[in-house]
mmCIF file of the N, C-alpha and C atoms, coordinates in Angstrom:
data_MODEL
# 
_entry.id   MODEL 
# 
loop_
_atom_site.group_PDB 
_atom_site.id 
_atom_site.type_symbol 
_atom_site.label_atom_id 
_atom_site.label_alt_id 
_atom_site.label_comp_id 
_atom_site.label_asym_id 
_atom_site.label_entity_id 
_atom_site.label_seq_id 
_atom_site.pdbx_PDB_ins_code 
_atom_site.Cartn_x 
_atom_site.Cartn_y 
_atom_site.Cartn_z 
_atom_site.occupancy 
_atom_site.B_iso_or_equiv 
_atom_site.pdbx_formal_charge 
_atom_site.auth_seq_id 
_atom_site.auth_comp_id 
_atom_site.auth_asym_id 
_atom_site.auth_atom_id 
_atom_site.pdbx_PDB_model_num 
ATOM 1   N N  . MET A 1 1  ? 10.741  12.797  14.503  1.00 0.00 ? 1  MET A N  1 
ATOM 2   C CA . MET A 1 1  ? 11.889  12.370  13.724  1.00 0.00 ? 1  MET A CA 1 
ATOM 3   C C  . MET A 1 1  ? 11.809  10.853  13.520  1.00 0.00 ? 1  MET A C  1 
ATOM 4   N N  . ALA A 1 2  ? 12.146  10.402  12.339  1.00 0.00 ? 2  ALA A N  1 
ATOM 5   C CA . ALA A 1 2  ? 12.077  8.977   12.013  1.00 0.00 ? 2  ALA A CA 1 
ATOM 6   C C  . ALA A 1 2  ? 13.154  8.204   12.760  1.00 0.00 ? 2  ALA A C  1 
ATOM 7   N N  . THR A 1 3  ? 12.770  7.024   13.205  1.00 0.00 ? 3  THR A N  1 
ATOM 8   C CA . THR A 1 3  ? 13.728  6.159   13.881  1.00 0.00 ? 3  THR A CA 1 
ATOM 9   C C  . THR A 1 3  ? 14.465  5.310   12.852  1.00 0.00 ? 3  THR A C  1 
ATOM 10  N N  . THR A 1 4  ? 15.538  4.683   13.282  1.00 0.00 ? 4  THR A N  1 
ATOM 11  C CA . THR A 1 4  ? 16.311  3.810   12.398  1.00 0.00 ? 4  THR A CA 1 
ATOM 12  C C  . THR A 1 4  ? 15.451  2.661   11.889  1.00 0.00 ? 4  THR A C  1 
ATOM 13  N N  . VAL A 1 5  ? 14.616  2.097   12.755  1.00 0.00 ? 5  VAL A N  1 
ATOM 14  C CA . VAL A 1 5  ? 13.746  0.983   12.356  1.00 0.00 ? 5  VAL A CA 1 
ATOM 15  C C  . VAL A 1 5  ? 12.758  1.446   11.294  1.00 0.00 ? 5  VAL A C  1 
ATOM 16  N N  . GLU A 1 6  ? 12.165  2.630   11.477  1.00 0.00 ? 6  GLU A N  1 
ATOM 17  C CA . GLU A 1 6  ? 11.221  3.150   10.487  1.00 0.00 ? 6  GLU A CA 1 
ATOM 18  C C  . GLU A 1 6  ? 11.905  3.352   9.140   1.00 0.00 ? 6  GLU A C  1 
ATOM 19  N N  . MET A 1 7  ? 13.104  3.887   9.161   1.00 0.00 ? 7  MET A N  1 
ATOM 20  C CA . MET A 1 7  ? 13.825  4.121   7.912   1.00 0.00 ? 7  MET A CA 1 
ATOM 21  C C  . MET A 1 7  ? 14.198  2.805   7.235   1.00 0.00 ? 7  MET A C  1 
ATOM 22  N N  . ARG A 1 8  ? 14.555  1.799   7.996   1.00 0.00 ? 8  ARG A N  1 
ATOM 23  C CA . ARG A 1 8  ? 14.844  0.483   7.394   1.00 0.00 ? 8  ARG A CA 1 
ATOM 24  C C  . ARG A 1 8  ? 13.605  -0.062  6.703   1.00 0.00 ? 8  ARG A C  1 
ATOM 25  N N  . ASN A 1 9  ? 12.440  0.125   7.326   1.00 0.00 ? 9  ASN A N  1 
ATOM 26  C CA . ASN A 1 9  ? 11.191  -0.338  6.718   1.00 0.00 ? 9  ASN A CA 1 
ATOM 27  C C  . ASN A 1 9  ? 10.916  0.393   5.410   1.00 0.00 ? 9  ASN A C  1 
ATOM 28  N N  . VAL A 1 10 ? 11.151  1.688   5.390   1.00 0.00 ? 10 VAL A N  1 
ATOM 29  C CA . VAL A 1 10 ? 10.957  2.470   4.166   1.00 0.00 ? 10 VAL A CA 1 
ATOM 30  C C  . VAL A 1 10 ? 11.917  1.991   3.086   1.00 0.00 ? 10 VAL A C  1 
ATOM 31  N N  . TYR A 1 11 ? 13.192  1.840   3.429   1.00 0.00 ? 11 TYR A N  1 
ATOM 32  C CA . TYR A 1 11 ? 14.186  1.385   2.452   1.00 0.00 ? 11 TYR A CA 1 
ATOM 33  C C  . TYR A 1 11 ? 13.853  0.001   1.907   1.00 0.00 ? 11 TYR A C  1 
ATOM 34  N N  . SER A 1 12 ? 13.376  -0.887  2.756   1.00 0.00 ? 12 SER A N  1 
ATOM 35  C CA . SER A 1 12 ? 13.066  -2.243  2.290   1.00 0.00 ? 12 SER A CA 1 
ATOM 36  C C  . SER A 1 12 ? 11.859  -2.254  1.356   1.00 0.00 ? 12 SER A C  1 
ATOM 37  N N  . ALA A 1 13 ? 10.964  -1.275  1.484   1.00 0.00 ? 13 ALA A N  1 
ATOM 38  C CA . ALA A 1 13 ? 9.779   -1.214  0.624   1.00 0.00 ? 13 ALA A CA 1 
ATOM 39  C C  . ALA A 1 13 ? 10.062  -0.554  -0.726  1.00 0.00 ? 13 ALA A C  1 
ATOM 40  N N  . LEU A 1 14 ? 11.123  0.222   -0.821  1.00 0.00 ? 14 LEU A N  1 
ATOM 41  C CA . LEU A 1 14 ? 11.403  0.987   -2.041  1.00 0.00 ? 14 LEU A CA 1 
ATOM 42  C C  . LEU A 1 14 ? 11.473  0.161   -3.318  1.00 0.00 ? 14 LEU A C  1 
ATOM 43  N N  . PRO A 1 15 ? 12.199  -0.949  -3.370  1.00 0.00 ? 15 PRO A N  1 
ATOM 44  C CA . PRO A 1 15 ? 12.258  -1.698  -4.637  1.00 0.00 ? 15 PRO A CA 1 
ATOM 45  C C  . PRO A 1 15 ? 10.881  -2.121  -5.145  1.00 0.00 ? 15 PRO A C  1 
ATOM 46  N N  . SER A 1 16 ? 10.026  -2.567  -4.256  1.00 0.00 ? 16 SER A N  1 
ATOM 47  C CA . SER A 1 16 ? 8.685   -2.984  -4.670  1.00 0.00 ? 16 SER A CA 1 
ATOM 48  C C  . SER A 1 16 ? 7.865   -1.801  -5.153  1.00 0.00 ? 16 SER A C  1 
ATOM 49  N N  . LEU A 1 17 ? 7.933   -0.692  -4.430  1.00 0.00 ? 17 LEU A N  1 
ATOM 50  C CA . LEU A 1 17 ? 7.156   0.484   -4.813  1.00 0.00 ? 17 LEU A CA 1 
ATOM 51  C C  . LEU A 1 17 ? 7.621   1.063   -6.144  1.00 0.00 ? 17 LEU A C  1 
ATOM 52  N N  . LEU A 1 18 ? 8.914   1.160   -6.337  1.00 0.00 ? 18 LEU A N  1 
ATOM 53  C CA . LEU A 1 18 ? 9.437   1.782   -7.546  1.00 0.00 ? 18 LEU A CA 1 
ATOM 54  C C  . LEU A 1 18 ? 9.331   0.891   -8.777  1.00 0.00 ? 18 LEU A C  1 
ATOM 55  N N  . SER A 1 19 ? 9.143   -0.401  -8.594  1.00 0.00 ? 19 SER A N  1 
ATOM 56  C CA . SER A 1 19 ? 8.990   -1.285  -9.753  1.00 0.00 ? 19 SER A CA 1 
ATOM 57  C C  . SER A 1 19 ? 7.627   -1.104  -10.413 1.00 0.00 ? 19 SER A C  1 
ATOM 58  N N  . VAL A 1 20 ? 6.664   -0.578  -9.674  1.00 0.00 ? 20 VAL A N  1 
ATOM 59  C CA . VAL A 1 20 ? 5.320   -0.372  -10.212 1.00 0.00 ? 20 VAL A CA 1 
ATOM 60  C C  . VAL A 1 20 ? 5.220   0.974   -10.921 1.00 0.00 ? 20 VAL A C  1 
ATOM 61  N N  . SER A 1 21 ? 5.794   2.017   -10.342 1.00 0.00 ? 21 SER A N  1 
ATOM 62  C CA . SER A 1 21 ? 5.660   3.361   -10.885 1.00 0.00 ? 21 SER A CA 1 
ATOM 63  C C  . SER A 1 21 ? 6.785   4.249   -10.366 1.00 0.00 ? 21 SER A C  1 
ATOM 64  N N  . SER A 1 22 ? 7.102   5.275   -11.128 1.00 0.00 ? 22 SER A N  1 
ATOM 65  C CA . SER A 1 22 ? 8.127   6.212   -10.664 1.00 0.00 ? 22 SER A CA 1 
ATOM 66  C C  . SER A 1 22 ? 7.557   7.232   -9.686  1.00 0.00 ? 22 SER A C  1 
ATOM 67  N N  . HIS A 1 23 ? 6.232   7.318   -9.592  1.00 0.00 ? 23 HIS A N  1 
ATOM 68  C CA . HIS A 1 23 ? 5.576   8.203   -8.631  1.00 0.00 ? 23 HIS A CA 1 
ATOM 69  C C  . HIS A 1 23 ? 4.609   7.382   -7.789  1.00 0.00 ? 23 HIS A C  1 
ATOM 70  N N  . VAL A 1 24 ? 4.660   7.587   -6.491  1.00 0.00 ? 24 VAL A N  1 
ATOM 71  C CA . VAL A 1 24 ? 3.779   6.859   -5.577  1.00 0.00 ? 24 VAL A CA 1 
ATOM 72  C C  . VAL A 1 24 ? 3.233   7.853   -4.554  1.00 0.00 ? 24 VAL A C  1 
ATOM 73  N N  . TRP A 1 25 ? 1.913   7.842   -4.371  1.00 0.00 ? 25 TRP A N  1 
ATOM 74  C CA . TRP A 1 25 ? 1.270   8.670   -3.355  1.00 0.00 ? 25 TRP A CA 1 
ATOM 75  C C  . TRP A 1 25 ? 0.667   7.740   -2.323  1.00 0.00 ? 25 TRP A C  1 
ATOM 76  N N  . ILE A 1 26 ? 0.903   8.046   -1.056  1.00 0.00 ? 26 ILE A N  1 
ATOM 77  C CA . ILE A 1 26 ? 0.409   7.198   0.028   1.00 0.00 ? 26 ILE A CA 1 
ATOM 78  C C  . ILE A 1 26 ? -0.379  8.057   1.001   1.00 0.00 ? 26 ILE A C  1 
ATOM 79  N N  . ASP A 1 27 ? -1.592  7.615   1.311   1.00 0.00 ? 27 ASP A N  1 
ATOM 80  C CA . ASP A 1 27 ? -2.447  8.297   2.279   1.00 0.00 ? 27 ASP A CA 1 
ATOM 81  C C  . ASP A 1 27 ? -2.941  7.270   3.281   1.00 0.00 ? 27 ASP A C  1 
ATOM 82  N N  . LEU A 1 28 ? -2.895  7.625   4.560   1.00 0.00 ? 28 LEU A N  1 
ATOM 83  C CA . LEU A 1 28 ? -3.371  6.744   5.622   1.00 0.00 ? 28 LEU A CA 1 
ATOM 84  C C  . LEU A 1 28 ? -4.540  7.403   6.326   1.00 0.00 ? 28 LEU A C  1 
ATOM 85  N N  . ASP A 1 29 ? -5.662  6.709   6.373   1.00 0.00 ? 29 ASP A N  1 
ATOM 86  C CA . ASP A 1 29 ? -6.803  7.130   7.183   1.00 0.00 ? 29 ASP A CA 1 
ATOM 87  C C  . ASP A 1 29 ? -6.674  6.367   8.493   1.00 0.00 ? 29 ASP A C  1 
ATOM 88  N N  . GLU A 1 30 ? -6.078  7.007   9.494   1.00 0.00 ? 30 GLU A N  1 
ATOM 89  C CA . GLU A 1 30 ? -5.798  6.323   10.758  1.00 0.00 ? 30 GLU A CA 1 
ATOM 90  C C  . GLU A 1 30 ? -7.068  5.876   11.463  1.00 0.00 ? 30 GLU A C  1 
ATOM 91  N N  . ALA A 1 31 ? -8.104  6.694   11.427  1.00 0.00 ? 31 ALA A N  1 
ATOM 92  C CA . ALA A 1 31 ? -9.346  6.352   12.122  1.00 0.00 ? 31 ALA A CA 1 
ATOM 93  C C  . ALA A 1 31 ? -9.982  5.091   11.536  1.00 0.00 ? 31 ALA A C  1 
ATOM 94  N N  . ALA A 1 32 ? -9.941  4.962   10.221  1.00 0.00 ? 32 ALA A N  1 
ATOM 95  C CA . ALA A 1 32 ? -10.540 3.800   9.557   1.00 0.00 ? 32 ALA A CA 1 
ATOM 96  C C  . ALA A 1 32 ? -9.546  2.663   9.369   1.00 0.00 ? 32 ALA A C  1 
ATOM 97  N N  . ASP A 1 33 ? -8.258  2.908   9.631   1.00 0.00 ? 33 ASP A N  1 
ATOM 98  C CA . ASP A 1 33 ? -7.186  1.935   9.426   1.00 0.00 ? 33 ASP A CA 1 
ATOM 99  C C  . ASP A 1 33 ? -7.155  1.453   7.973   1.00 0.00 ? 33 ASP A C  1 
ATOM 100 N N  . VAL A 1 34 ? -7.158  2.434   7.069   1.00 0.00 ? 34 VAL A N  1 
ATOM 101 C CA . VAL A 1 34 ? -7.125  2.145   5.638   1.00 0.00 ? 34 VAL A CA 1 
ATOM 102 C C  . VAL A 1 34 ? -5.947  2.897   5.021   1.00 0.00 ? 34 VAL A C  1 
ATOM 103 N N  . LEU A 1 35 ? -5.141  2.170   4.248   1.00 0.00 ? 35 LEU A N  1 
ATOM 104 C CA . LEU A 1 35 ? -3.986  2.749   3.562   1.00 0.00 ? 35 LEU A CA 1 
ATOM 105 C C  . LEU A 1 35 ? -4.290  2.791   2.071   1.00 0.00 ? 35 LEU A C  1 
ATOM 106 N N  . TYR A 1 36 ? -4.138  3.974   1.483   1.00 0.00 ? 36 TYR A N  1 
ATOM 107 C CA . TYR A 1 36 ? -4.373  4.169   0.058   1.00 0.00 ? 36 TYR A CA 1 
ATOM 108 C C  . TYR A 1 36 ? -3.026  4.388   -0.625  1.00 0.00 ? 36 TYR A C  1 
ATOM 109 N N  . ILE A 1 37 ? -2.730  3.586   -1.631  1.00 0.00 ? 37 ILE A N  1 
ATOM 110 C CA . ILE A 1 37 ? -1.497  3.728   -2.398  1.00 0.00 ? 37 ILE A CA 1 
ATOM 111 C C  . ILE A 1 37 ? -1.902  3.976   -3.853  1.00 0.00 ? 37 ILE A C  1 
ATOM 112 N N  . SER A 1 38 ? -1.447  5.099   -4.398  1.00 0.00 ? 38 SER A N  1 
ATOM 113 C CA . SER A 1 38 ? -1.787  5.458   -5.775  1.00 0.00 ? 38 SER A CA 1 
ATOM 114 C C  . SER A 1 38 ? -0.518  5.545   -6.606  1.00 0.00 ? 38 SER A C  1 
ATOM 115 N N  . PHE A 1 39 ? -0.591  5.021   -7.821  1.00 0.00 ? 39 PHE A N  1 
ATOM 116 C CA . PHE A 1 39 ? 0.536   5.058   -8.742  1.00 0.00 ? 39 PHE A CA 1 
ATOM 117 C C  . PHE A 1 39 ? 0.327   6.097   -9.836  1.00 0.00 ? 39 PHE A C  1 
ATOM 118 N N  . ARG A 1 40 ? -0.825  6.780   -9.761  1.00 0.00 ? 40 ARG A N  1 
ATOM 119 C CA . ARG A 1 40 ? -1.134  7.855   -10.700 1.00 0.00 ? 40 ARG A CA 1 
ATOM 120 C C  . ARG A 1 40 ? -2.141  8.769   -10.025 1.00 0.00 ? 40 ARG A C  1 
ATOM 121 N N  . LYS A 1 41 ? -1.953  10.067  -10.160 1.00 0.00 ? 41 LYS A N  1 
ATOM 122 C CA . LYS A 1 41 ? -2.890  11.037  -9.597  1.00 0.00 ? 41 LYS A CA 1 
ATOM 123 C C  . LYS A 1 41 ? -3.430  11.893  -10.726 1.00 0.00 ? 41 LYS A C  1 
ATOM 124 N N  . PRO A 1 42 ? -4.725  12.035  -10.856 1.00 0.00 ? 42 PRO A N  1 
ATOM 125 C CA . PRO A 1 42 ? -5.721  11.244  -10.146 1.00 0.00 ? 42 PRO A CA 1 
ATOM 126 C C  . PRO A 1 42 ? -5.726  9.811   -10.660 1.00 0.00 ? 42 PRO A C  1 
ATOM 127 N N  . GLN A 1 43 ? -6.197  8.903   -9.838  1.00 0.00 ? 43 GLN A N  1 
ATOM 128 C CA . GLN A 1 43 ? -6.166  7.476   -10.190 1.00 0.00 ? 43 GLN A CA 1 
ATOM 129 C C  . GLN A 1 43 ? -6.972  7.180   -11.445 1.00 0.00 ? 43 GLN A C  1 
ATOM 130 N N  . GLN A 1 44 ? -8.166  7.713   -11.532 1.00 0.00 ? 44 GLN A N  1 
ATOM 131 C CA . GLN A 1 44 ? -9.072  7.478   -12.656 1.00 0.00 ? 44 GLN A CA 1 
ATOM 132 C C  . GLN A 1 44 ? -9.231  5.996   -12.962 1.00 0.00 ? 44 GLN A C  1 
ATOM 133 N N  . ALA A 1 45 ? -9.467  5.217   -11.933 1.00 0.00 ? 45 ALA A N  1 
ATOM 134 C CA . ALA A 1 45 ? -9.684  3.780   -12.115 1.00 0.00 ? 45 ALA A CA 1 
ATOM 135 C C  . ALA A 1 45 ? -11.061 3.548   -12.725 1.00 0.00 ? 45 ALA A C  1 
ATOM 136 N N  . ASN A 1 46 ? -11.143 2.563   -13.606 1.00 0.00 ? 46 ASN A N  1 
ATOM 137 C CA . ASN A 1 46 ? -12.435 2.203   -14.178 1.00 0.00 ? 46 ASN A CA 1 
ATOM 138 C C  . ASN A 1 46 ? -12.832 0.779   -13.812 1.00 0.00 ? 46 ASN A C  1 
ATOM 139 N N  . ASP A 1 47 ? -12.010 0.133   -12.982 1.00 0.00 ? 47 ASP A N  1 
ATOM 140 C CA . ASP A 1 47 ? -12.319 -1.221  -12.523 1.00 0.00 ? 47 ASP A CA 1 
ATOM 141 C C  . ASP A 1 47 ? -11.583 -1.468  -11.212 1.00 0.00 ? 47 ASP A C  1 
ATOM 142 N N  . SER A 1 48 ? -12.195 -2.240  -10.343 1.00 0.00 ? 48 SER A N  1 
ATOM 143 C CA . SER A 1 48 ? -11.576 -2.602  -9.065  1.00 0.00 ? 48 SER A CA 1 
ATOM 144 C C  . SER A 1 48 ? -11.810 -4.072  -8.789  1.00 0.00 ? 48 SER A C  1 
ATOM 145 N N  . VAL A 1 49 ? -10.822 -4.698  -8.165  1.00 0.00 ? 49 VAL A N  1 
ATOM 146 C CA . VAL A 1 49 ? -10.918 -6.104  -7.788  1.00 0.00 ? 49 VAL A CA 1 
ATOM 147 C C  . VAL A 1 49 ? -10.569 -6.196  -6.315  1.00 0.00 ? 49 VAL A C  1 
ATOM 148 N N  . MET A 1 50 ? -11.446 -6.849  -5.526  1.00 0.00 ? 50 MET A N  1 
ATOM 149 C CA . MET A 1 50 ? -11.181 -6.993  -4.095  1.00 0.00 ? 50 MET A CA 1 
ATOM 150 C C  . MET A 1 50 ? -10.803 -8.434  -3.790  1.00 0.00 ? 50 MET A C  1 
ATOM 151 N N  . GLU A 1 51 ? -9.698  -8.595  -3.076  1.00 0.00 ? 51 GLU A N  1 
ATOM 152 C CA . GLU A 1 51 ? -9.246  -9.898  -2.593  1.00 0.00 ? 51 GLU A CA 1 
ATOM 153 C C  . GLU A 1 51 ? -8.897  -9.731  -1.129  1.00 0.00 ? 51 GLU A C  1 
ATOM 154 N N  . ASP A 1 52 ? -9.590  -10.448 -0.270  1.00 0.00 ? 52 ASP A N  1 
ATOM 155 C CA . ASP A 1 52 ? -9.404  -10.320 1.171   1.00 0.00 ? 52 ASP A CA 1 
ATOM 156 C C  . ASP A 1 52 ? -9.573  -8.854  1.562   1.00 0.00 ? 52 ASP A C  1 
ATOM 157 N N  . ASN A 1 53 ? -8.570  -8.232  2.146   1.00 0.00 ? 53 ASN A N  1 
ATOM 158 C CA . ASN A 1 53 ? -8.656  -6.830  2.568   1.00 0.00 ? 53 ASN A CA 1 
ATOM 159 C C  . ASN A 1 53 ? -7.903  -5.901  1.625   1.00 0.00 ? 53 ASN A C  1 
ATOM 160 N N  . LEU A 1 54 ? -7.675  -6.348  0.414   1.00 0.00 ? 54 LEU A N  1 
ATOM 161 C CA . LEU A 1 54 ? -6.971  -5.547  -0.586  1.00 0.00 ? 54 LEU A CA 1 
ATOM 162 C C  . LEU A 1 54 ? -7.906  -5.228  -1.741  1.00 0.00 ? 54 LEU A C  1 
ATOM 163 N N  . VAL A 1 55 ? -7.901  -3.964  -2.158  1.00 0.00 ? 55 VAL A N  1 
ATOM 164 C CA . VAL A 1 55 ? -8.672  -3.556  -3.329  1.00 0.00 ? 55 VAL A CA 1 
ATOM 165 C C  . VAL A 1 55 ? -7.676  -3.040  -4.360  1.00 0.00 ? 55 VAL A C  1 
ATOM 166 N N  . TYR A 1 56 ? -7.637  -3.693  -5.520  1.00 0.00 ? 56 TYR A N  1 
ATOM 167 C CA . TYR A 1 56 ? -6.746  -3.306  -6.610  1.00 0.00 ? 56 TYR A CA 1 
ATOM 168 C C  . TYR A 1 56 ? -7.544  -2.446  -7.586  1.00 0.00 ? 56 TYR A C  1 
ATOM 169 N N  . HIS A 1 57 ? -7.029  -1.266  -7.917  1.00 0.00 ? 57 HIS A N  1 
ATOM 170 C CA . HIS A 1 57 ? -7.713  -0.330  -8.804  1.00 0.00 ? 57 HIS A CA 1 
ATOM 171 C C  . HIS A 1 57 ? -6.995  -0.312  -10.151 1.00 0.00 ? 57 HIS A C  1 
ATOM 172 N N  . TYR A 1 58 ? -7.767  -0.479  -11.221 1.00 0.00 ? 58 TYR A N  1 
ATOM 173 C CA . TYR A 1 58 ? -7.204  -0.563  -12.568 1.00 0.00 ? 58 TYR A CA 1 
ATOM 174 C C  . TYR A 1 58 ? -7.796  0.494   -13.489 1.00 0.00 ? 58 TYR A C  1 
ATOM 175 N N  . ASP A 1 59 ? -6.986  0.939   -14.423 1.00 0.00 ? 59 ASP A N  1 
ATOM 176 C CA . ASP A 1 59 ? -7.436  1.716   -15.570 1.00 0.00 ? 59 ASP A CA 1 
ATOM 177 C C  . ASP A 1 59 ? -7.119  0.833   -16.765 1.00 0.00 ? 59 ASP A C  1 
ATOM 178 N N  . GLY A 1 60 ? -8.124  0.136   -17.244 1.00 0.00 ? 60 GLY A N  1 
ATOM 179 C CA . GLY A 1 60 ? -7.887  -0.889  -18.259 1.00 0.00 ? 60 GLY A CA 1 
ATOM 180 C C  . GLY A 1 60 ? -7.104  -2.024  -17.623 1.00 0.00 ? 60 GLY A C  1 
ATOM 181 N N  . GLU A 1 61 ? -5.957  -2.354  -18.190 1.00 0.00 ? 61 GLU A N  1 
ATOM 182 C CA . GLU A 1 61 ? -5.097  -3.414  -17.660 1.00 0.00 ? 61 GLU A CA 1 
ATOM 183 C C  . GLU A 1 61 ? -4.052  -2.882  -16.679 1.00 0.00 ? 61 GLU A C  1 
ATOM 184 N N  . ARG A 1 62 ? -3.953  -1.557  -16.566 1.00 0.00 ? 62 ARG A N  1 
ATOM 185 C CA . ARG A 1 62 ? -2.891  -0.944  -15.763 1.00 0.00 ? 62 ARG A CA 1 
ATOM 186 C C  . ARG A 1 62 ? -3.326  -0.763  -14.306 1.00 0.00 ? 62 ARG A C  1 
ATOM 187 N N  . LEU A 1 63 ? -2.504  -1.261  -13.385 1.00 0.00 ? 63 LEU A N  1 
ATOM 188 C CA . LEU A 1 63 ? -2.744  -1.066  -11.957 1.00 0.00 ? 63 LEU A CA 1 
ATOM 189 C C  . LEU A 1 63 ? -2.427  0.383   -11.615 1.00 0.00 ? 63 LEU A C  1 
ATOM 190 N N  . VAL A 1 64 ? -3.429  1.110   -11.080 1.00 0.00 ? 64 VAL A N  1 
ATOM 191 C CA . VAL A 1 64 ? -3.224  2.525   -10.754 1.00 0.00 ? 64 VAL A CA 1 
ATOM 192 C C  . VAL A 1 64 ? -3.307  2.796   -9.257  1.00 0.00 ? 64 VAL A C  1 
ATOM 193 N N  . GLY A 1 65 ? -3.680  1.782   -8.467  1.00 0.00 ? 65 GLY A N  1 
ATOM 194 C CA . GLY A 1 65 ? -3.727  1.984   -7.025  1.00 0.00 ? 65 GLY A CA 1 
ATOM 195 C C  . GLY A 1 65 ? -4.109  0.730   -6.273  1.00 0.00 ? 65 GLY A C  1 
ATOM 196 N N  . VAL A 1 66 ? -3.830  0.766   -4.974  1.00 0.00 ? 66 VAL A N  1 
ATOM 197 C CA . VAL A 1 66 ? -4.179  -0.335  -4.077  1.00 0.00 ? 66 VAL A CA 1 
ATOM 198 C C  . VAL A 1 66 ? -4.711  0.280   -2.787  1.00 0.00 ? 66 VAL A C  1 
ATOM 199 N N  . THR A 1 67 ? -5.795  -0.266  -2.286  1.00 0.00 ? 67 THR A N  1 
ATOM 200 C CA . THR A 1 67 ? -6.336  0.136   -0.992  1.00 0.00 ? 67 THR A CA 1 
ATOM 201 C C  . THR A 1 67 ? -6.178  -1.050  -0.052  1.00 0.00 ? 67 THR A C  1 
ATOM 202 N N  . ILE A 1 68 ? -5.587  -0.803  1.113   1.00 0.00 ? 68 ILE A N  1 
ATOM 203 C CA . ILE A 1 68 ? -5.389  -1.858  2.106   1.00 0.00 ? 68 ILE A CA 1 
ATOM 204 C C  . ILE A 1 68 ? -6.299  -1.565  3.288   1.00 0.00 ? 68 ILE A C  1 
ATOM 205 N N  . ILE A 1 69 ? -7.303  -2.396  3.476   1.00 0.00 ? 69 ILE A N  1 
ATOM 206 C CA . ILE A 1 69 ? -8.260  -2.241  4.569   1.00 0.00 ? 69 ILE A CA 1 
ATOM 207 C C  . ILE A 1 69 ? -7.724  -3.003  5.773   1.00 0.00 ? 69 ILE A C  1 
ATOM 208 N N  . GLY A 1 70 ? -7.659  -2.327  6.915   1.00 0.00 ? 70 GLY A N  1 
ATOM 209 C CA . GLY A 1 70 ? -7.082  -2.947  8.111   1.00 0.00 ? 70 GLY A CA 1 
ATOM 210 C C  . GLY A 1 70 ? -5.572  -3.005  8.021   1.00 0.00 ? 70 GLY A C  1 
ATOM 211 N N  . ALA A 1 71 ? -4.958  -1.931  7.538   1.00 0.00 ? 71 ALA A N  1 
ATOM 212 C CA . ALA A 1 71 ? -3.513  -1.911  7.274   1.00 0.00 ? 71 ALA A CA 1 
ATOM 213 C C  . ALA A 1 71 ? -2.681  -2.197  8.518   1.00 0.00 ? 71 ALA A C  1 
ATOM 214 N N  . ARG A 1 72 ? -3.013  -1.569  9.638   1.00 0.00 ? 72 ARG A N  1 
ATOM 215 C CA . ARG A 1 72 ? -2.222  -1.786  10.859  1.00 0.00 ? 72 ARG A CA 1 
ATOM 216 C C  . ARG A 1 72 ? -2.382  -3.215  11.372  1.00 0.00 ? 72 ARG A C  1 
ATOM 217 N N  . ALA A 1 73 ? -3.574  -3.746  11.298  1.00 0.00 ? 73 ALA A N  1 
ATOM 218 C CA . ALA A 1 73 ? -3.806  -5.128  11.719  1.00 0.00 ? 73 ALA A CA 1 
ATOM 219 C C  . ALA A 1 73 ? -3.035  -6.088  10.819  1.00 0.00 ? 73 ALA A C  1 
ATOM 220 N N  . MET A 1 74 ? -3.017  -5.800  9.516   1.00 0.00 ? 74 MET A N  1 
ATOM 221 C CA . MET A 1 74 ? -2.288  -6.643  8.573   1.00 0.00 ? 74 MET A CA 1 
ATOM 222 C C  . MET A 1 74 ? -0.787  -6.590  8.857   1.00 0.00 ? 74 MET A C  1 
ATOM 223 N N  . LEU A 1 75 ? -0.287  -5.405  9.168   1.00 0.00 ? 75 LEU A N  1 
ATOM 224 C CA . LEU A 1 75 ? 1.127   -5.246  9.491   1.00 0.00 ? 75 LEU A CA 1 
ATOM 225 C C  . LEU A 1 75 ? 1.483   -5.996  10.770  1.00 0.00 ? 75 LEU A C  1 
ATOM 226 N N  . ALA A 1 76 ? 0.622   -5.912  11.766  1.00 0.00 ? 76 ALA A N  1 
ATOM 227 C CA . ALA A 1 76 ? 0.861   -6.630  13.024  1.00 0.00 ? 76 ALA A CA 1 
ATOM 228 C C  . ALA A 1 76 ? 0.887   -8.134  12.781  1.00 0.00 ? 76 ALA A C  1 
ATOM 229 N N  . GLN A 1 77 ? -0.033  -8.616  11.955  1.00 0.00 ? 77 GLN A N  1 
ATOM 230 C CA . GLN A 1 77 ? -0.076  -10.045 11.641  1.00 0.00 ? 77 GLN A CA 1 
ATOM 231 C C  . GLN A 1 77 ? 1.187   -10.460 10.890  1.00 0.00 ? 77 GLN A C  1 
ATOM 232 N N  . ALA A 1 78 ? 1.643   -9.638  9.958   1.00 0.00 ? 78 ALA A N  1 
ATOM 233 C CA . ALA A 1 78 ? 2.870   -9.949  9.219   1.00 0.00 ? 78 ALA A CA 1 
ATOM 234 C C  . ALA A 1 78 ? 4.055   -9.996  10.164  1.00 0.00 ? 78 ALA A C  1 
ATOM 235 N N  . GLY A 1 79 ? 4.095   -9.110  11.148  1.00 0.00 ? 79 GLY A N  1 
ATOM 236 C CA . GLY A 1 79 ? 5.165   -9.120  12.144  1.00 0.00 ? 79 GLY A CA 1 
ATOM 237 C C  . GLY A 1 79 ? 5.140   -10.384 12.964  1.00 0.00 ? 79 GLY A C  1 
ATOM 238 N N  . ASP A 1 80 ? 3.942   -10.838 13.325  1.00 0.00 ? 80 ASP A N  1 
ATOM 239 C CA . ASP A 1 80 ? 3.812   -12.088 14.071  1.00 0.00 ? 80 ASP A CA 1 
ATOM 240 C C  . ASP A 1 80 ? 4.292   -13.267 13.241  1.00 0.00 ? 80 ASP A C  1 
ATOM 241 N N  . LEU A 1 81 ? 4.008   -13.258 11.938  1.00 0.00 ? 81 LEU A N  1 
ATOM 242 C CA . LEU A 1 81 ? 4.437   -14.351 11.065  1.00 0.00 ? 81 LEU A CA 1 
ATOM 243 C C  . LEU A 1 81 ? 5.953   -14.384 10.937  1.00 0.00 ? 81 LEU A C  1 
ATOM 244 N N  . ARG A 1 82 ? 6.596   -13.209 10.922  1.00 0.00 ? 82 ARG A N  1 
ATOM 245 C CA . ARG A 1 82 ? 8.052   -13.154 10.806  1.00 0.00 ? 82 ARG A CA 1 
ATOM 246 C C  . ARG A 1 82 ? 8.739   -13.692 12.047  1.00 0.00 ? 82 ARG A C  1 
ATOM 247 N N  . LYS A 1 83 ? 8.072   -13.616 13.197  1.00 0.00 ? 83 LYS A N  1 
ATOM 248 C CA . LYS A 1 83 ? 8.670   -14.095 14.441  1.00 0.00 ? 83 LYS A CA 1 
ATOM 249 C C  . LYS A 1 83 ? 8.701   -15.612 14.500  1.00 0.00 ? 83 LYS A C  1 
ATOM 250 N N  . ASN A 1 84 ? 7.792   -16.265 13.771  1.00 0.00 ? 84 ASN A N  1 
ATOM 251 C CA . ASN A 1 84 ? 7.707   -17.739 13.797  1.00 0.00 ? 84 ASN A CA 1 
ATOM 252 C C  . ASN A 1 84 ? 8.726   -18.369 12.885  1.00 0.00 ? 84 ASN A C  1 
# 
């Protein structure tokens, strides 16, 4: 069952997620610590751009997905930054 903290995190992410697309698919590969976010299924990306641990997937000019490599580590680092 989801905790109150988990639900607050989901609610806080909603405006950002819904501004990109009305449909969002999220898959987590826990073993590899990679989070896949798709704004269209199938993604059918024809171009990708990598910046740091983020891979942006495009179909032409349209963003159709994001891959976050090291998602849990990135989240932990963001939590540490919020404490400062």
